[in-house]
C-alpha positions in Angstrom: 15.1 15.2 223.2 18.7 14.2 222.6 19.6 18.0 223.1 17.9 18.2 226.6 19.6 14.7 227.7 23.0 16.0 226.8 22.4 19.1 229.2 21.4 16.8 232.1 24.4 14.7 231.5 26.6 18.1 231.8 25.2 19.1 235.1 27.4 16.7 237.2 30.3 17.7 235.2 29.8 21.6 235.9 29.2 20.8 239.6 32.5 18.7 239.8 34.5 21.6 238.1 32.9 24.0 240.6 33.8 21.9 243.4 37.4 21.5 242.2 37.7 25.6 241.8 36.2 26.1 245.2 38.6 23.7 246.9 41.8 25.6 245.0 40.3 29.0 246.4 40.0 27.7 249.9 43.7 26.2 250.1 45.0 29.5 248.5 43.1 31.6 251.0 44.6 29.3 254.0 48.0 29.4 252.1 47.9 33.2 252.3 46.5 33.4 255.9 49.4 31.6 257.2 51.9 34.3 255.7 50.1 37.2 257.4 52.1 38.4 260.4 50.7 37.7 264.0 50.6 41.3 264.7 48.0 41.5 262.0 45.6 39.4 263.8 46.7 41.1 267.2 45.9 44.7 265.4 42.3 43.1 264.3 41.3 41.9 267.6 42.1 45.2 269.1 39.9 46.8 266.4 37.1 44.5 267.3 37.4 45.3 270.9 37.1 48.8 270.2 40.7 49.7 271.1 41.9 51.7 268.1 45.1 53.2 269.9 46.6 49.5 270.4 45.4 48.6 266.9 47.2 51.3 265.3 50.4 50.3 267.5 49.8 46.8 266.1 49.6 47.8 262.6 52.7 50.0 262.9 54.6 46.9 263.8 53.3 45.1 260.8 54.6 48.0 258.6 58.0 47.8 260.0 58.1 44.3 259.2 56.7 44.3 255.6 56.3 47.2 253.7 53.4 45.6 251.3 51.3 46.1 254.3 51.0 49.9 253.5 47.9 49.5 251.6 46.3 48.2 254.9 47.4 51.5 256.6 46.0 53.6 254.0 42.7 51.8 254.6 42.8 52.3 258.1 43.9 55.9 258.0 40.9 56.7 255.5 38.6 54.9 258.0 39.7 57.1 260.9 39.4 60.3 258.8 35.7 59.5 257.8 35.0 58.7 261.4 36.3 62.3 262.5 39.3 60.7 264.2 41.8 62.9 262.3 44.6 62.8 265.1 44.7 59.0 264.6 44.6 59.3 260.6 47.4 61.8 260.8 49.6 59.4 262.9 49.1 56.5 260.6 49.9 58.4 257.5 52.9 60.2 259.4 54.3 56.9 260.4 54.3 55.7 256.7 56.0 58.7 255.6 58.9 58.4 258.0 59.9 54.9 256.5 63.1 55.6 254.7 62.7 52.4 252.6 58.9 53.2 251.8 58.7 53.0 247.8 58.2 56.6 246.0 54.8 55.9 244.8 53.5 54.9 248.3 55.3 57.9 249.7 53.4 60.2 247.5 50.1 58.5 248.4 50.7 58.8 252.0 51.9 62.6 251.6 48.5 63.0 249.9 46.4 61.2 252.3 48.3 63.3 255.1 47.3 66.5 253.3 43.6 65.4 253.4 43.9 64.5 257.1 45.1 68.1 257.7 42.1 69.4 255.7 39.7 67.6 257.5 41.1 68.6 260.7 40.9 72.2 259.8 44.6 72.6 259.8 44.6 74.6 256.5 48.2 76.1 256.9 49.5 72.4 257.1 47.4 71.2 254.4 48.3 73.8 252.1 52.0 73.4 252.6 51.3 69.7 251.8 49.4 70.0 248.7 51.7 72.8 247.3 54.6 70.4 247.5 52.4 68.0 245.2 51.3 70.0 242.3 53.8 68.5 240.2 53.5 64.8 240.9 51.4 62.1 240.2 48.6 63.5 242.6 48.9 67.1 240.9 45.2 67.2 240.0 44.1 66.1 243.4 46.4 68.4 245.2 45.2 71.5 243.0 41.7 70.5 244.1 42.3 70.5 247.5 44.4 73.7 247.3 41.3 75.4 245.5 39.1 74.3 248.4 41.5 75.7 251.0 41.5 79.0 249.2 37.9 79.1 249.2 37.5 78.4 252.9 40.0 81.2 253.5 38.3 83.6 251.1 41.7 84.0 249.4 40.1 84.7 246.1 43.1 85.8 244.0 44.9 82.4 244.9 41.7 80.7 244.2 41.4 82.1 240.6 44.9 81.0 240.1 44.1 77.4 241.5 41.2 77.2 239.2 43.1 78.3 236.3 45.8 75.8 237.0 43.3 72.9 237.2 41.9 73.9 233.8 45.3 73.8 232.2 45.9 70.5 233.9 42.9 68.9 232.1 40.7 68.6 235.1 37.6 70.2 233.3 36.3 73.6 233.1 36.3 75.9 236.2 34.9 79.2 234.4 31.8 79.2 236.5 33.9 79.1 239.9 36.3 81.8 238.4 33.6 84.3 237.5 32.4 83.6 241.0 35.7 84.5 242.8 35.8 87.6 240.8 32.4 88.5 241.9 33.6 87.9 245.5 36.4 90.3 244.9 33.8 92.9 243.3 31.5 92.3 246.1 34.4 93.4 248.7 35.0 96.4 246.7 31.5 97.6 246.8 31.1 96.9 250.2 34.1 99.2 250.9 32.6 101.8 248.6 35.0 101.3 245.7 32.8 100.7 242.7 35.4 101.9 240.2 37.4 98.8 241.5 34.5 96.6 241.0 33.6 97.2 237.7 37.0 95.8 236.1 36.5 92.7 238.2 33.0 92.1 237.0 34.1 92.5 233.5 36.5 89.6 234.1 33.8 87.5 235.7 31.6 88.2 232.6 34.4 87.2 230.4 34.9 83.9 232.3 30.9 83.2 232.2 28.9 85.5 230.0 25.5 84.0 231.6 26.8 85.0 235.2 23.6 86.4 237.0 25.3 87.5 240.0 28.0 89.6 237.9 25.2 91.2 235.9 23.5 92.4 239.1 26.6 93.4 240.8 27.6 95.4 237.5 24.1 97.1 237.9 25.0 97.9 241.6 28.4 99.4 240.9 26.8 101.6 238.1 24.3 102.7 240.9 27.0 103.3 243.2 28.6 105.8 240.8 25.3 107.6 240.3 24.5 106.1 236.9 20.9 105.0 237.8 19.8 104.5 233.9 22.9 102.6 233.2 22.1 100.4 236.4 18.7 99.7 235.1 19.8 98.6 231.5 22.3 96.3 233.2 19.6 94.8 235.6 17.3 94.1 232.9 19.7 91.9 231.1 18.9 89.6 234.0 15.7 88.4 232.0 17.6 87.4 228.9 19.7 85.2 231.0 17.2 83.7 233.5 13.6 85.1 234.0 13.2 83.5 237.6 16.3 85.3 238.6 14.5 88.6 238.0 13.0 88.2 241.4 16.5 88.6 243.0 17.0 92.1 241.3 13.3 93.2 241.4 13.5 95.5 244.5 16.7 97.1 243.2 14.9 97.7 240.0 11.7 99.1 241.5 13.9 101.6 243.8 15.7 102.8 240.7 12.5 103.6 238.7 11.2 105.4 241.8 14.4 107.4 241.7 14.0 108.4 238.0 10.5 109.3 238.3 8.8 106.2 236.5 7.5 103.8 239.0 4.6 102.8 236.8 7.0 101.7 234.1 8.9 99.7 236.8 5.7 98.0 238.0 4.7 97.1 234.4 8.1 95.7 233.6 8.0 93.6 236.8 4.4 92.5 236.1 5.6 91.2 232.8 8.3 89.0 234.7 5.4 87.6 236.7 3.6 86.3 233.6 6.8 84.6 232.6 7.8 83.3 235.9 5.6 83.6 239.0 7.4 84.0 242.2 6.5 84.7 245.8 9.5 87.2 246.1 8.6 89.0 242.9 5.0 89.2 244.1 6.2 90.9 247.0 8.0 93.4 245.5 4.9 94.1 242.9 2.5 93.8 245.6 4.0 96.9 247.5 4.6 99.0 244.3 1.0 98.4 243.2 -0.5 99.2 246.5 1.5 102.3 246.7 0.4 103.5 243.1 -3.0 101.8 242.3 -4.3 101.2 245.7 -5.8 98.3 247.9 -8.1 96.9 245.2 -5.7 96.6 242.4 -3.1 95.1 245.1 -5.7 92.4 246.1 -6.6 91.6 242.3 -2.8 91.0 241.7 -2.3 88.6 244.5 -5.5 86.8 243.9 -4.7 86.2 240.2 -1.1 84.9 241.1 -2.5 82.7 243.8 -5.1 81.1 241.3 -2.1 80.7 238.8 0.2 79.1 241.3 -1.6 78.2 244.5 0.8 78.3 247.5 0.5 78.9 251.0 3.0 81.9 250.8 0.5 83.3 248.2 -2.3 82.8 250.5 -0.5 84.5 253.2 -0.3 87.7 251.0 -3.7 87.5 250.0 -5.1 87.4 253.5 -2.5 90.6 254.3 -4.5 92.3 251.3 -8.0 91.5 252.5 -7.4 92.6 256.0 -6.6 96.1 254.8 -10.2 96.9 254.0 -12.1 94.0 255.7 -15.2 94.8 257.7 -14.6 95.3 261.3 -16.6 92.2 262.2 -14.4 89.8 259.9 -11.0 91.3 261.1 -10.7 88.9 264.2 -11.3 85.9 262.1 -9.3 87.0 259.1 -6.4 88.0 261.6 -6.5 84.5 263.3 -6.3 82.7 259.9 -3.6 84.8 258.8 -1.5 84.3 261.7 -1.9 80.7 261.3 -0.9 80.7 257.9 1.8 83.1 258.5 3.4 80.8 261.0 3.2 77.8 258.9 4.7 79.4 255.9 7.8 80.6 257.7 8.9 76.9 257.5 8.3 77.0 253.8 9.8 80.2 252.9 13.4 78.6 252.4 15.7 78.3 249.5 17.1 74.8 249.0 20.4 73.6 247.6 19.6 71.4 244.7 22.7 69.5 245.2 22.8 68.7 249.3 19.4 70.0 250.4 20.7 72.6 252.5 17.8 74.9 253.3 18.4 78.6 254.1 16.3 81.6 254.7 18.3 83.9 252.3 19.5 83.1 248.9 23.1 82.1 248.6 25.4 81.9 245.5 27.5 79.3 247.4 25.7 76.6 249.5 26.8 76.8 253.0 26.4 73.1 253.3 28.2 71.5 250.3 30.4 74.8 249.2 29.1 74.4 245.5 28.2 77.4 243.5 25.0 78.3 241.9 23.1 75.5 243.5 20.2 77.6 244.7 17.3 78.0 242.4 15.9 81.5 242.8 12.4 80.1 244.0 11.2 79.0 247.5 10.6 75.3 248.4 7.0 75.6 248.2 6.9 77.1 244.8 9.5 74.3 243.5 7.1 71.6 245.1 4.0 73.1 243.3 6.0 73.3 239.9 7.0 69.7 240.3 
């Protein structure tokens, strides 16, 4: 009982201390507000009245009077940049840089923010020039990251590789995955221009950077095929299974075509069926279905699709089953089956998308770099509906 009474007596004391502390804070706030220049309130009023140009002029006047208000300019510039008003952001940061008495630390900060303004505005040449001048200062890591983004946008892959290596050496974390993809981009370009002999050394560098890079393995097989080495290509493509079975769907058509070329299509079908048993995929079913239909007939193709549909029930699979059923359906059932098939097919077109696991961007085709967020290897090799069923 004495303990409870002690706490009851203490409550007024704590309340009094809190009241005193609040009074001190209020006095300090009032005192600080009196020291703010009149232009601050003038600029704030312009902002509230949606007159950003006049607000900027007012805040510039503050900076001329007091360099300590630079932090407010940084906040304002960043606000404009986030809103997409890059011209205003550039104006704010350029004005800061024009001050001869601005401390060096704030000058470097303003230079970095100006570079980000240029990058946001798409002025890549100016952004590159700005960040290149900062690779040895306090914003070196941020500048290198920005340069890496610029080189990727411009598809300057050799410079992107150099920038990524520089980032790694500065202690900013591993960039091996990105480096491997940059080499793949160079190899892809060589293959497009029919130079497989140039692509293979680049792909070796890619795999040296990332041994489990599926894309580099696939492209290595493509380069071997382009040189006429079909068996070598098949051996290389089969390594995809060891890295990631779901990704075999991306290389399935290549493999089936190569097995036909060497006269062993049944071996190819059997191999792809084994992949299906490990990781069902509508893209893989599509390839195997066509091969089975060609080699073993309609009944075998229907059985294949029916089995996979029971194992992984999706509308995409149902669409394929209806296609198979229509091939030998009685004449009186064809109109109804066709109607159902068309309805299902129309809906599945919305589901037949790949989706970025980072930003959610959906696309009809598979991308190694997301068009939405520009991240690498964020697309699972399965369609969205399949992923939903698995989850």
